[in-house]
C-alpha positions, 0 to 999 in steps of 0.5 A: 100278335103278343110277340109283335106287341111286346117287341114294338111296345114302345113304338106302339105306345108312342103312336097311341100317345101322339094320337090321344094328345092330338085328339085332346087338342082337337076337342079343346081347340075345335081343330076339325071344325075350322074352315080357313084355307090359307093362301099357301094351302090354296097354292098346294091344292092348285098345284095338285090339281095342275099335276093330276087334272091338267098335267102341268106344273105349278109356278110356286109349288114343286112336284113332290109336294103336288104328287103327295097332296094330289094322290086321291085325285087318281081315285076320283077324289074331290077337293074336299077329299084332298084336304082330308087326305092331307090330314092323314099324311100330316099325322103319319109324318108327325108320328113317323118323325117321333118314331125315327127320333126314338130309333136314333136316341136309343143309340146313346140313351136307354130305351125308356129315356129315348122314349121320353125324348121321342114324345116331347115333339108331340107337345110342340103346339105349332107342329100338332096344329099344323096337322090340320092344314094343307101345308108342308111343315110336317111332311118336310120335317119327316123327310129331313128326319128320315134322311138323317136317320138313314145317314145315321144307319150309314155311319153305323153299317157303312152300307152305301144304300143308306147314304144314297137314300139319305141324300136322295131324300135331301135332294127330293126335299127341295121339291117340297120346300124350294128353300131346302136346295142350298142345304141339300147341295151343301150336304151333298158336297160333304159326301162328294168323294164317296159319291164319285167313288161309288158312282157306278154302284147300284145304290146310286139309282136313288140319287140319280132318280132324285136328280132326274126329278129336279131336272124334270122340274127345271125343264118343265118350268122353263117350257111352261113359264120361261126360266130354269128354276125349281120355283118362282117363290124364292124371288117373291118371298125376298122381294115382298118381305125382306126388301119390302120391309127394308124399303119401308125402313128407308122411307120411314113407313110401317111395313104391312104384309097385306096391302103391300104396293110392291107385292101388288106390282110384282104379282101383276107381272108374268112369272119370268118378269117377277123373277127378273124384277125381284133379282134386280131390286135385291141387287139395287137395295144391297148396293144402296140400302144395305143398312136397312136390309140388314135391319129388316133381316134381323127384324124378321128373324126376331119376329120369327123367333118370338111369334106364336102359331098363326093357325092357333091365333086364327081359330074360331069358336065354331061350337060356341063353347064357353071355355074355347077362348081360354084354351085358345089363349093358353095354346097360343101363348104356349106356342109363343114361348115354345118358339122362343125357348127352343129357337134359342136352345136350338141355336146354342146346341147347334153351335155346340155340334156344328164345330164338329162338322168335319169330323168323320161320321158326325151326323149330329153336326149335320143335324145342327147344320140343318137347324142353323140353316133353317133359322138363318134362312127364316130371316128372309120372310116374316108374318108366318108365326112360328112356322119357320122354326117349328120344323127344327124342334124335333131335331133340337130335342135330339141334339139337346139330349145328346149334348146333355149326355156328353156333359159330366153333370148331366151324364150322371143324371141320365145314368140314374134316370136310366136305371 
């Protein structure tokens, strides 16, 4: 036992610090007393119910998230049990993300400094608070970081199993967040020659399995709702946010996420008609209202960059504590400035690494691609606080550390720090 503790003391300490910090936030912000269930969370709960209780798919939420979320239904769980389970899963993924960052950072930093880098993501308020909601952010982040860790191991060992596992996770991630599909396809294309060369290898079963899940999702959506699509959420998102705001700019009106007539009309349609109408509207607006589409996109991007965490903003003082408002204000403002700082730093450091995209074994360039892809894609939507960008921050910390140690001035600082 002592040998185990000695060997994994940094990892165990990392977990302990994470749990203690989460409990501090919980006490100050009454996170475990909150009862608000966001519409997205209701969708995820419904998707789990459809999978496990009705054996059908969900129109907006794909199967992997539904599978993870609904596992307790196999043991007779209630809906309340699903919400409790989501907290456990989220915290495990939140902790797991930092543990993986620690393992990667040790490749270019001494253990003590890598430990500090791995701790930093715990203090991103948005990610910590999201643990208490049935949402995808921390699960998706863990999938992505685990994929990059496996890719990192592949470059170190040249073991094809690691590459296969990494790419299978990226493919599977689109069944958690449908918006991840273009990133997964893009990274898959980077390794297409290697995949073709090893197409008969046993390790390819992981990739084939992920492709099979995607095909099942596509066919299931076609049979049940009418279209070969992973989800109908993409059309709803760009129609109700980006192009609705562009239409408001055109007509000189203020955009409102709630009481949006265009959204109400879209939701009145069958799902296959939602997809068709959203696509036709997008094409029409790009042709006839392009300047306002661009304006709406950058307005969304700016909002997603400067906003604080919506989950903190919506917290209620359930215990009637006298200092609750103070801590809520501190946490919200901190989440707001963290979002601004690490989004800007994330873009800058990613531009530094993404230029190395076609250099062999450049896992950090692919991480940078993920950061830029996520931030750029966020301009399609708005009104979600910092949710779009916080998923990139753990990787941003890693990229910042890597960039700094490659700079002569900071390299000397790191050398002194590591002594």
